[in-house]
Biopython code that builds the backbone (N, CA, C, O; Angstrom):
import numpy as np
from Bio.PDB.StructureBuilder import StructureBuilder

atoms = [
    (1, "MET", "N", (9.338, -5.868, -5.877)),
    (1, "MET", "CA", (8.449, -6.266, -6.946)),
    (1, "MET", "C", (8.790, -5.439, -8.180)),
    (1, "MET", "O", (8.984, -4.229, -8.070)),
    (2, "SER", "N", (8.865, -6.040, -9.305)),
    (2, "SER", "CA", (9.215, -5.331, -10.528)),
    (2, "SER", "C", (8.012, -4.554, -11.045)),
    (2, "SER", "O", (6.924, -4.621, -10.472)),
    (3, "SER", "N", (8.216, -3.816, -12.135)),
    (3, "SER", "CA", (7.127, -3.041, -12.713)),
    (3, "SER", "C", (6.153, -3.922, -13.496)),
    (3, "SER", "O", (5.077, -3.460, -13.876)),
    (4, "ALA", "N", (6.514, -5.178, -13.743)),
    (4, "ALA", "CA", (5.620, -6.094, -14.438)),
    (4, "ALA", "C", (4.456, -6.467, -13.529)),
    (4, "ALA", "O", (4.605, -6.561, -12.311)),
    (5, "GLU", "N", (3.299, -6.676, -14.139)),
    (5, "GLU", "CA", (2.124, -7.033, -13.355)),
    (5, "GLU", "C", (2.266, -8.431, -12.763)),
    (5, "GLU", "O", (2.880, -9.319, -13.354)),
    (6, "LEU", "N", (1.689, -8.597, -11.591)),
    (6, "LEU", "CA", (1.688, -9.879, -10.905)),
    (6, "LEU", "C", (0.680, -10.799, -11.590)),
    (6, "LEU", "O", (-0.471, -10.413, -11.790)),
    (7, "THR", "N", (1.096, -11.991, -11.945)),
    (7, "THR", "CA", (0.180, -12.942, -12.566)),
    (7, "THR", "C", (-0.594, -13.684, -11.483)),
    (7, "THR", "O", (-0.151, -13.742, -10.336)),
    (8, "PRO", "N", (-1.746, -14.252, -11.834)),
    (8, "PRO", "CA", (-2.492, -15.033, -10.848)),
    (8, "PRO", "C", (-1.671, -16.186, -10.258)),
    (8, "PRO", "O", (-1.785, -16.485, -9.069)),
    (9, "ALA", "N", (-0.852, -16.827, -11.082)),
    (9, "ALA", "CA", (-0.022, -17.927, -10.571)),
    (9, "ALA", "C", (1.008, -17.418, -9.566)),
    (9, "ALA", "O", (1.267, -18.067, -8.552)),
    (10, "GLU", "N", (1.597, -16.250, -9.851)),
    (10, "GLU", "CA", (2.558, -15.670, -8.908)),
    (10, "GLU", "C", (1.873, -15.262, -7.611)),
    (10, "GLU", "O", (2.437, -15.436, -6.531)),
    (11, "ALA", "N", (0.667, -14.723, -7.706)),
    (11, "ALA", "CA", (-0.082, -14.344, -6.505)),
    (11, "ALA", "C", (-0.337, -15.567, -5.637)),
    (11, "ALA", "O", (-0.203, -15.506, -4.414)),
    (12, "ALA", "N", (-0.703, -16.668, -6.263)),
    (12, "ALA", "CA", (-0.940, -17.905, -5.512)),
    (12, "ALA", "C", (0.346, -18.398, -4.866)),
    (12, "ALA", "O", (0.336, -18.849, -3.721)),
    (13, "ARG", "N", (1.450, -18.313, -5.596)),
    (13, "ARG", "CA", (2.730, -18.766, -5.050)),
    (13, "ARG", "C", (3.159, -17.918, -3.859)),
    (13, "ARG", "O", (3.586, -18.455, -2.838)),
    (14, "TRP", "N", (3.047, -16.588, -3.983)),
    (14, "TRP", "CA", (3.430, -15.705, -2.880)),
    (14, "TRP", "C", (2.513, -15.900, -1.675)),
    (14, "TRP", "O", (2.974, -15.871, -0.534)),
    (15, "ALA", "N", (1.242, -16.094, -1.917)),
    (15, "ALA", "CA", (0.314, -16.335, -0.809)),
    (15, "ALA", "C", (0.662, -17.638, -0.096)),
    (15, "ALA", "O", (0.652, -17.696, 1.133)),
    (16, "ALA", "N", (0.968, -18.672, -0.857)),
    (16, "ALA", "CA", (1.339, -19.958, -0.253)),
    (16, "ALA", "C", (2.625, -19.827, 0.555)),
    (16, "ALA", "O", (2.746, -20.409, 1.633)),
    (17, "ARG", "N", (3.588, -19.063, 0.036)),
    (17, "ARG", "CA", (4.839, -18.848, 0.783)),
    (17, "ARG", "C", (4.592, -18.126, 2.096)),
    (17, "ARG", "O", (5.324, -18.326, 3.065)),
    (18, "ALA", "N", (3.562, -17.285, 2.131)),
    (18, "ALA", "CA", (3.222, -16.550, 3.349)),
    (18, "ALA", "C", (2.318, -17.362, 4.271)),
    (18, "ALA", "O", (1.905, -16.886, 5.328)),
    (19, "GLY", "N", (2.015, -18.595, 3.860)),
    (19, "GLY", "CA", (1.153, -19.443, 4.673)),
    (19, "GLY", "C", (-0.326, -19.132, 4.512)),
    (19, "GLY", "O", (-1.134, -19.452, 5.383)),
    (20, "LEU", "N", (-0.675, -18.510, 3.403)),
    (20, "LEU", "CA", (-2.062, -18.141, 3.129)),
    (20, "LEU", "C", (-2.542, -18.815, 1.852)),
    (20, "LEU", "O", (-2.571, -18.179, 0.798)),
    (21, "PRO", "N", (-2.912, -20.068, 1.921)),
    (21, "PRO", "CA", (-3.362, -20.751, 0.707)),
    (21, "PRO", "C", (-4.619, -20.083, 0.138)),
    (21, "PRO", "O", (-5.555, -19.763, 0.871)),
    (22, "LEU", "N", (-4.618, -19.882, -1.178)),
    (22, "LEU", "CA", (-5.742, -19.238, -1.849)),
    (22, "LEU", "C", (-6.513, -20.245, -2.688)),
    (22, "LEU", "O", (-5.907, -21.070, -3.373)),
    (23, "PRO", "N", (-7.831, -20.191, -2.643)),
    (23, "PRO", "CA", (-8.607, -21.009, -3.574)),
    (23, "PRO", "C", (-8.322, -20.536, -5.006)),
    (23, "PRO", "O", (-8.051, -19.355, -5.227)),
    (24, "ALA", "N", (-8.380, -21.420, -5.939)),
    (24, "ALA", "CA", (-8.037, -21.104, -7.332)),
    (24, "ALA", "C", (-8.863, -19.949, -7.895)),
    (24, "ALA", "O", (-8.360, -19.168, -8.703)),
    (25, "ASP", "N", (-10.118, -19.833, -7.479)),
    (25, "ASP", "CA", (-10.963, -18.767, -8.023)),
    (25, "ASP", "C", (-10.595, -17.380, -7.484)),
    (25, "ASP", "O", (-11.152, -16.387, -7.953)),
    (26, "ARG", "N", (-9.688, -17.280, -6.527)),
    (26, "ARG", "CA", (-9.265, -16.002, -5.952)),
    (26, "ARG", "C", (-7.933, -15.502, -6.511)),
    (26, "ARG", "O", (-7.567, -14.350, -6.277)),
    (27, "HIS", "N", (-7.208, -16.336, -7.238)),
    (27, "HIS", "CA", (-5.876, -15.963, -7.727)),
    (27, "HIS", "C", (-5.899, -14.679, -8.554)),
    (27, "HIS", "O", (-5.094, -13.778, -8.318)),
    (28, "ALA", "N", (-6.797, -14.591, -9.502)),
    (28, "ALA", "CA", (-6.843, -13.418, -10.384)),
    (28, "ALA", "C", (-7.238, -12.157, -9.615)),
    (28, "ALA", "O", (-6.693, -11.081, -9.862)),
    (29, "VAL", "N", (-8.178, -12.288, -8.692)),
    (29, "VAL", "CA", (-8.628, -11.130, -7.912)),
    (29, "VAL", "C", (-7.506, -10.628, -7.014)),
    (29, "VAL", "O", (-7.291, -9.421, -6.904)),
    (30, "VAL", "N", (-6.797, -11.538, -6.376)),
    (30, "VAL", "CA", (-5.691, -11.151, -5.502)),
    (30, "VAL", "C", (-4.574, -10.502, -6.320)),
    (30, "VAL", "O", (-3.987, -9.512, -5.885)),
    (31, "ALA", "N", (-4.281, -11.042, -7.484)),
    (31, "ALA", "CA", (-3.244, -10.457, -8.341)),
    (31, "ALA", "C", (-3.633, -9.042, -8.766)),
    (31, "ALA", "O", (-2.794, -8.142, -8.749)),
    (32, "ALA", "N", (-4.883, -8.839, -9.143)),
    (32, "ALA", "CA", (-5.339, -7.508, -9.555)),
    (32, "ALA", "C", (-5.283, -6.525, -8.386)),
    (32, "ALA", "O", (-4.899, -5.369, -8.561)),
    (33, "THR", "N", (-5.663, -6.982, -7.206)),
    (33, "THR", "CA", (-5.617, -6.123, -6.022)),
    (33, "THR", "C", (-4.178, -5.750, -5.682)),
    (33, "THR", "O", (-3.892, -4.595, -5.366)),
    (34, "ALA", "N", (-3.281, -6.716, -5.745)),
    (34, "ALA", "CA", (-1.866, -6.443, -5.468)),
    (34, "ALA", "C", (-1.301, -5.456, -6.483)),
    (34, "ALA", "O", (-0.530, -4.570, -6.114)),
    (35, "ASP", "N", (-1.668, -5.593, -7.744)),
    (35, "ASP", "CA", (-1.205, -4.653, -8.770)),
    (35, "ASP", "C", (-1.715, -3.240, -8.487)),
    (35, "ASP", "O", (-0.983, -2.265, -8.658)),
    (36, "HIS", "N", (-2.967, -3.136, -8.055)),
    (36, "HIS", "CA", (-3.527, -1.818, -7.736)),
    (36, "HIS", "C", (-2.779, -1.190, -6.561)),
    (36, "HIS", "O", (-2.406, -0.018, -6.616)),
    (37, "ILE", "N", (-2.563, -1.959, -5.512)),
    (37, "ILE", "CA", (-1.831, -1.459, -4.345)),
    (37, "ILE", "C", (-0.430, -1.019, -4.759)),
    (37, "ILE", "O", (0.052, 0.028, -4.325)),
    (38, "HIS", "N", (0.214, -1.814, -5.590)),
    (38, "HIS", "CA", (1.562, -1.475, -6.061)),
    (38, "HIS", "C", (1.554, -0.152, -6.828)),
    (38, "HIS", "O", (2.467, 0.658, -6.668)),
    (39, "SER", "N", (0.539, 0.072, -7.655)),
    (39, "SER", "CA", (0.476, 1.323, -8.426)),
    (39, "SER", "C", (0.234, 2.524, -7.516)),
    (39, "SER", "O", (0.780, 3.599, -7.764)),
    (40, "VAL", "N", (-0.568, 2.363, -6.473)),
    (40, "VAL", "CA", (-0.808, 3.458, -5.529)),
    (40, "VAL", "C", (0.467, 3.775, -4.752)),
    (40, "VAL", "O", (0.816, 4.944, -4.581)),
    (41, "VAL", "N", (1.156, 2.751, -4.285)),
    (41, "VAL", "CA", (2.401, 2.957, -3.540)),
    (41, "VAL", "C", (3.446, 3.619, -4.433)),
    (41, "VAL", "O", (4.217, 4.457, -3.965)),
    (42, "ALA", "N", (3.480, 3.253, -5.705)),
    (42, "ALA", "CA", (4.437, 3.865, -6.632)),
    (42, "ALA", "C", (4.196, 5.370, -6.742)),
    (42, "ALA", "O", (5.150, 6.145, -6.804)),
    (43, "VAL", "N", (2.934, 5.787, -6.766)),
    (43, "VAL", "CA", (2.614, 7.215, -6.820)),
    (43, "VAL", "C", (3.044, 7.892, -5.523)),
    (43, "VAL", "O", (3.609, 8.985, -5.556)),
    (44, "LEU", "N", (2.786, 7.260, -4.387)),
    (44, "LEU", "CA", (3.171, 7.839, -3.098)),
    (44, "LEU", "C", (4.683, 7.999, -2.984)),
    (44, "LEU", "O", (5.163, 8.954, -2.374)),
    (45, "ARG", "N", (5.425, 7.076, -3.563)),
    (45, "ARG", "CA", (6.887, 7.160, -3.508)),
    (45, "ARG", "C", (7.425, 8.358, -4.277)),
    (45, "ARG", "O", (8.530, 8.825, -4.000)),
    (46, "GLU", "N", (6.662, 8.857, -5.235)),
    (46, "GLU", "CA", (7.097, 9.992, -6.043)),
    (46, "GLU", "C", (6.865, 11.332, -5.351)),
    (46, "GLU", "O", (7.404, 12.347, -5.794)),
    (47, "LEU", "N", (6.079, 11.362, -4.279)),
    (47, "LEU", "CA", (5.779, 12.614, -3.589)),
    (47, "LEU", "C", (7.007, 13.134, -2.860)),
    (47, "LEU", "O", (7.807, 12.368, -2.323)),
    (48, "ASP", "N", (7.138, 14.458, -2.855)),
    (48, "ASP", "CA", (8.263, 15.096, -2.181)),
    (48, "ASP", "C", (7.828, 15.535, -0.783)),
    (48, "ASP", "O", (7.028, 16.459, -0.635)),
    (49, "PHE", "N", (8.354, 14.874, 0.224)),
    (49, "PHE", "CA", (8.043, 15.211, 1.608)),
    (49, "PHE", "C", (9.219, 15.910, 2.272)),
    (49, "PHE", "O", (9.380, 15.829, 3.489)),
    (50, "GLY", "N", (10.037, 16.590, 1.490)),
    (50, "GLY", "CA", (11.250, 17.210, 1.999)),
    (50, "GLY", "C", (11.039, 18.180, 3.146)),
    (50, "GLY", "O", (11.855, 18.214, 4.067)),
    (51, "ASP", "N", (9.966, 18.976, 3.122)),
    (51, "ASP", "CA", (9.722, 19.964, 4.171)),
    (51, "ASP", "C", (8.763, 19.463, 5.244)),
    (51, "ASP", "O", (8.413, 20.210, 6.157)),
    (52, "THR", "N", (8.340, 18.223, 5.146)),
    (52, "THR", "CA", (7.402, 17.664, 6.115)),
    (52, "THR", "C", (8.166, 17.063, 7.281)),
    (52, "THR", "O", (9.009, 16.186, 7.088)),
    (53, "PRO", "N", (7.873, 17.533, 8.505)),
    (53, "PRO", "CA", (8.580, 16.954, 9.651)),
    (53, "PRO", "C", (8.120, 15.516, 9.893)),
    (53, "PRO", "O", (7.001, 15.155, 9.529)),
    (54, "PRO", "N", (8.962, 14.707, 10.495)),
    (54, "PRO", "CA", (8.564, 13.333, 10.789)),
    (54, "PRO", "C", (7.404, 13.308, 11.779)),
    (54, "PRO", "O", (7.189, 14.277, 12.508)),
    (55, "ALA", "N", (6.670, 12.227, 11.810)),
    (55, "ALA", "CA", (5.502, 12.110, 12.678)),
    (55, "ALA", "C", (5.857, 12.320, 14.142)),
    (55, "ALA", "O", (5.016, 12.783, 14.913)),
    (56, "LEU", "N", (7.065, 11.995, 14.540)),
    (56, "LEU", "CA", (7.467, 12.175, 15.933)),
    (56, "LEU", "C", (7.461, 13.641, 16.348)),
    (56, "LEU", "O", (7.394, 13.942, 17.540)),
    (57, "ALA", "N", (7.529, 14.555, 15.389)),
    (57, "ALA", "CA", (7.545, 15.984, 15.695)),
    (57, "ALA", "C", (6.147, 16.535, 15.960)),
    (57, "ALA", "O", (6.021, 17.656, 16.453)),
    (58, "TYR", "N", (5.103, 15.787, 15.649)),
    (58, "TYR", "CA", (3.724, 16.241, 15.818)),
    (58, "TYR", "C", (3.283, 16.059, 17.265)),
    (58, "TYR", "O", (3.463, 14.986, 17.841)),
    (59, "ARG", "N", (2.710, 17.096, 17.848)),
    (59, "ARG", "CA", (2.191, 17.033, 19.213)),
    (59, "ARG", "C", (0.727, 17.482, 19.187)),
    (59, "ARG", "O", (0.445, 18.664, 18.991)),
    (60, "ALA", "N", (-0.182, 16.566, 19.377)),
    (60, "ALA", "CA", (-1.610, 16.877, 19.309)),
    (60, "ALA", "C", (-2.027, 17.882, 20.369)),
    (60, "ALA", "O", (-2.896, 18.716, 20.113)),
    (61, "GLU", "N", (-1.432, 17.825, 21.546)),
    (61, "GLU", "CA", (-1.829, 18.735, 22.628)),
    (61, "GLU", "C", (-1.465, 20.185, 22.328)),
    (61, "GLU", "O", (-1.993, 21.090, 22.973)),
    (62, "GLN", "N", (-0.591, 20.425, 21.382)),
    (62, "GLN", "CA", (-0.195, 21.781, 21.022)),
    (62, "GLN", "C", (-1.099, 22.384, 19.948)),
    (62, "GLN", "O", (-0.957, 23.555, 19.596)),
    (63, "GLU", "N", (-2.009, 21.596, 19.442)),
    (63, "GLU", "CA", (-2.866, 22.045, 18.356)),
    (63, "GLU", "C", (-3.905, 23.038, 18.865)),
    (63, "GLU", "O", (-4.513, 22.811, 19.911)),
    (64, "THR", "N", (-4.117, 24.136, 18.139)),
    (64, "THR", "CA", (-5.122, 25.127, 18.487)),
    (64, "THR", "C", (-6.418, 24.759, 17.789)),
    (64, "THR", "O", (-6.459, 24.619, 16.567)),
    (65, "HIS", "N", (-7.470, 24.605, 18.567)),
    (65, "HIS", "CA", (-8.769, 24.245, 17.999)),
    (65, "HIS", "C", (-9.555, 25.516, 17.711)),
    (65, "HIS", "O", (-9.738, 26.355, 18.592)),
    (66, "ASP", "N", (-10.012, 25.652, 16.487)),
    (66, "ASP", "CA", (-10.751, 26.822, 16.061)),
    (66, "ASP", "C", (-11.969, 26.343, 15.294)),
    (66, "ASP", "O", (-11.837, 25.658, 14.280)),
    (67, "ALA", "N", (-13.147, 26.697, 15.766)),
    (67, "ALA", "CA", (-14.378, 26.226, 15.142)),
    (67, "ALA", "C", (-14.736, 27.016, 13.889)),
    (67, "ALA", "O", (-15.666, 26.642, 13.174)),
    (68, "ALA", "N", (-14.030, 28.082, 13.614)),
    (68, "ALA", "CA", (-14.331, 28.886, 12.431)),
    (68, "ALA", "C", (-14.040, 28.097, 11.171)),
    (68, "ALA", "O", (-13.049, 27.374, 11.074)),
    (69, "VAL", "N", (-14.927, 28.258, 10.216)),
    (69, "VAL", "CA", (-14.761, 27.536, 8.961)),
    (69, "VAL", "C", (-14.329, 28.482, 7.880)),
    (69, "VAL", "O", (-14.134, 28.066, 6.738)),
]
sb = StructureBuilder()
sb.init_structure("model")
sb.init_model(0)
sb.init_chain("A")
sb.init_seg("    ")
for serial, (resi, resn, name, xyz) in enumerate(atoms, 1):
    if name == "N":
        sb.init_residue(resn, " ", resi, " ")
    sb.init_atom(name, np.array(xyz, "f"), 0.0, 1.0, " ", f" {name:<3s}", serial, name[0])
structure = sb.get_structure()
């Protein structure tokens, strides 16, 4: 998806391609929601996770539980 905002007509077209027909009154709302999600994902993509181990390295049973706050 480009940096340009999704138009209501494009949202309807993409939904139809996915087999999810949208009523006309939902096109603008879906487009706005998709734009918001895209902006959040764009911020997440900028985060540096270089020192973060992959999720497979996490072992819940090894966690020490401490009730101290």
